[in-house]
C-alpha positions as CSV (number, residue, x, y, z in Angstrom):
1,M,-53.5,-57.0,-33.3
2,K,-56.3,-56.5,-30.4
3,K,-53.9,-54.5,-28.5
4,I,-53.5,-51.8,-31.7
5,E,-57.3,-52.1,-31.6
6,K,-57.7,-50.9,-28.2
7,N,-55.2,-48.2,-28.4
8,L,-56.6,-47.0,-31.9
9,P,-58.7,-44.5,-30.8
10,F,-55.3,-42.7,-28.7
11,I,-53.6,-43.5,-31.6
12,I,-55.6,-41.3,-33.9
13,I,-56.4,-38.8,-31.2
14,M,-52.2,-38.2,-30.9
15,S,-51.4,-38.0,-34.3
16,F,-54.2,-35.0,-34.6
17,F,-52.3,-33.5,-31.9
18,V,-48.8,-34.0,-33.3
19,I,-50.3,-32.2,-36.8
20,A,-51.8,-29.5,-35.0
21,C,-48.5,-28.4,-33.6
22,A,-46.9,-28.8,-36.5
23,V,-49.4,-26.4,-38.0
24,I,-49.3,-24.2,-35.4
25,T,-45.7,-23.9,-35.5
26,A,-45.4,-23.4,-39.2
27,L,-48.1,-20.7,-39.2
28,T,-46.6,-18.6,-36.3
29,I,-42.8,-18.8,-37.2
30,N,-41.5,-16.6,-40.3
31,S,-38.8,-17.6,-42.4
32,E,-36.7,-14.9,-41.4
33,P,-35.4,-14.0,-38.0
34,Q,-36.7,-10.8,-36.3
35,Y,-33.9,-8.5,-35.0
36,V,-34.2,-5.7,-33.1
37,R,-31.5,-2.5,-33.4
38,F,-30.4,-0.8,-30.4
39,V,-29.4,2.7,-31.2
40,P,-28.3,5.0,-28.3
41,A,-30.3,8.3,-27.6
42,E,-27.2,10.7,-28.5
43,Q,-27.4,8.7,-32.4
44,N,-30.9,8.5,-32.8
45,T,-31.8,11.1,-35.0
46,E,-35.4,9.3,-36.4
47,N,-38.5,11.0,-34.4
48,S,-36.3,12.1,-31.8
49,H,-37.9,13.6,-29.0
50,T,-35.0,14.0,-26.6
51,V,-34.2,17.2,-24.6
52,D,-30.6,18.7,-24.3
53,I,-29.8,19.5,-20.8
54,V,-27.3,22.6,-20.1
55,P,-25.3,21.9,-17.2
56,I,-25.5,24.7,-14.4
57,N,-22.1,26.4,-13.9
58,I,-22.1,26.4,-10.1
59,N,-19.3,29.4,-10.6
60,T,-21.4,31.7,-12.6
61,A,-24.8,30.8,-11.9
62,T,-27.6,33.0,-10.4
63,L,-29.8,32.5,-7.2
64,E,-32.8,31.5,-9.1
65,E,-30.7,29.2,-11.8
66,L,-29.3,27.5,-8.9
67,Q,-32.6,27.1,-7.2
68,T,-33.7,25.5,-10.3
69,L,-31.6,22.1,-9.3
70,A,-33.6,19.8,-7.5
71,G,-33.1,19.7,-3.4
72,I,-32.0,23.4,-3.9
73,G,-33.8,26.1,-2.4
74,E,-33.5,29.5,-1.8
75,V,-30.8,29.5,1.4
76,R,-28.6,26.1,-0.5
77,A,-28.2,28.5,-3.3
78,Q,-27.2,31.4,-1.0
79,N,-24.5,29.1,0.5
80,I,-23.0,28.1,-2.3
81,I,-22.9,31.5,-3.7
82,A,-21.6,32.6,-0.5
83,Y,-18.7,29.7,-1.0
84,R,-17.7,30.7,-4.4
85,E,-17.1,34.3,-3.5
86,E,-15.4,33.4,-0.2
87,H,-13.1,30.6,-2.1
88,G,-12.9,32.3,-5.3
89,G,-15.1,29.5,-7.2
90,F,-14.9,26.0,-7.5
91,L,-12.3,24.1,-9.2
92,Y,-14.4,21.0,-9.7
93,I,-18.1,19.9,-8.9
94,E,-17.0,17.4,-6.1
95,E,-16.1,20.8,-3.9
96,L,-19.8,21.3,-3.9
97,T,-20.1,19.2,-0.6
98,Q,-18.4,21.5,1.0
99,V,-21.1,24.2,1.1
100,S,-23.2,24.1,4.2
101,G,-26.3,22.1,3.6
102,I,-25.2,20.0,0.6
103,G,-24.2,16.5,1.6
104,S,-23.1,13.3,-0.7
105,A,-26.6,12.4,-1.6
106,L,-27.9,15.6,-2.5
107,F,-24.7,16.0,-4.7
108,E,-25.2,12.6,-6.2
109,S,-28.5,14.0,-7.1
110,I,-27.1,17.0,-9.3
111,K,-23.8,16.0,-10.4
112,N,-25.1,15.5,-14.1
113,F,-26.8,18.7,-14.3
114,I,-24.0,20.9,-13.1
115,T,-20.2,22.2,-14.7
116,V,-17.6,24.0,-13.4
117,Q,-16.1,25.5,-17.0
């Protein structure tokens, strides 16, 4: 009996701690689980603030249109036009890497913004 009396303050404190944890848990957990639904951008029509990017056709683009591409200045735009005139246009976008001044790194950065329709 003396052992219980000696540990009584500890038992009381631990009991309060366990009860407090149970109350906090009960107050913070909802009865229904919360789910997050992922909706791809092209399907999200609610409050959609997406901008449709129209790819630039490198077979018909003007000098000014080509210069709107990141990394394409006047000289590279002129090289693209010269290449397409000399070769009769581009058959596929990867052919752009054959143009002087356009390497694979630059092509990778603009490939999603160009087309050869």
